C-alpha positions as semicolon CSV with decimal commas, in nm:
position;residue;x (nm);y (nm);z (nm)
1;M;12,444;-6,301;-15,679
2;V;12,798;-6,412;-15,762
3;R;13,064;-6,144;-15,716
4;Q;13,421;-6,114;-15,839
5;K;13,669;-5,838;-15,756
6;T;13,540;-5,601;-16,026
7;G;13,191;-5,720;-16,112
8;Y;12,895;-5,941;-16,035
9;K;12,632;-6,153;-16,209
10;Q;12,288;-6,259;-16,098
11;A;12,263;-6,637;-16,077
12;K;11,987;-6,833;-16,248
13;I;11,797;-7,052;-16,001
14;M;11,622;-7,366;-16,126
15;E;11,402;-7,619;-15,948
16;T;11,484;-7,987;-16,014
17;E;11,363;-8,316;-15,872
18;Q;11,672;-8,314;-15,649
19;G;11,610;-7,957;-15,527
20;R;11,724;-7,611;-15,634
21;I;12,040;-7,550;-15,831
22;W;12,193;-7,223;-15,941
23;F;12,445;-7,119;-16,200
24;T;12,594;-6,818;-16,372
25;Y;12,881;-6,749;-16,605
26;F;13,147;-6,484;-16,645
27;D;13,319;-6,401;-16,974
28;I;13,644;-6,372;-16,777
29;L;13,711;-6,544;-16,444
30;E;13,934;-6,315;-16,239
31;N;14,237;-6,464;-16,068
32;P;14,309;-6,386;-15,704
33;D;14,583;-6,139;-15,621
34;P;14,909;-6,316;-15,524
35;G;14,875;-6,458;-15,172
36;K;14,502;-6,376;-15,155
37;P;14,199;-6,612;-15,150
38;D;13,968;-6,677;-15,445
39;P;13,780;-6,355;-15,534
40;L;13,440;-6,527;-15,589
41;K;13,168;-6,455;-15,337
42;I;12,814;-6,591;-15,336
43;E;12,527;-6,393;-15,184
44;A;12,158;-6,478;-15,143
45;L;11,939;-6,168;-15,132
46;S;11,588;-6,121;-14,998
47;S;11,324;-5,963;-15,222
48;S;11,416;-5,627;-15,065
49;G;11,787;-5,672;-15,147
50;V;11,913;-5,759;-14,798
51;I;12,188;-6,026;-14,785
52;V;12,037;-6,326;-14,602
53;W;12,324;-6,569;-14,672
54;K;12,674;-6,538;-14,809
55;D;12,977;-6,755;-14,871
56;G;13,331;-6,667;-14,969
57;I;13,617;-6,475;-14,814
58;Y;13,523;-6,116;-14,735
59;E;13,746;-5,838;-14,605
60;D;13,619;-5,905;-14,252
61;N;13,719;-6,275;-14,304
62;F;13,352;-6,368;-14,273
63;S;13,244;-6,683;-14,451
64;G;12,900;-6,837;-14,397
65;E;12,555;-6,724;-14,294
66;A;12,483;-6,354;-14,262
67;D;12,312;-6,203;-13,958
68;E;11,938;-6,163;-13,996
């Protein structure tokens, strides 16, 4: 899942000879608020919807792997 400030899109995951790649697109890419980090966040979800990995700047300043 790729999140912006006001919305999100599910990423498409593809297998290649070099490994997995993912992509998505937004009609409008939101700009960060002045003095704030990029609003994009990337989250990998388990089949039950639990975040198992995330990257980006969150309100708690967390960036990296989520707790399992």
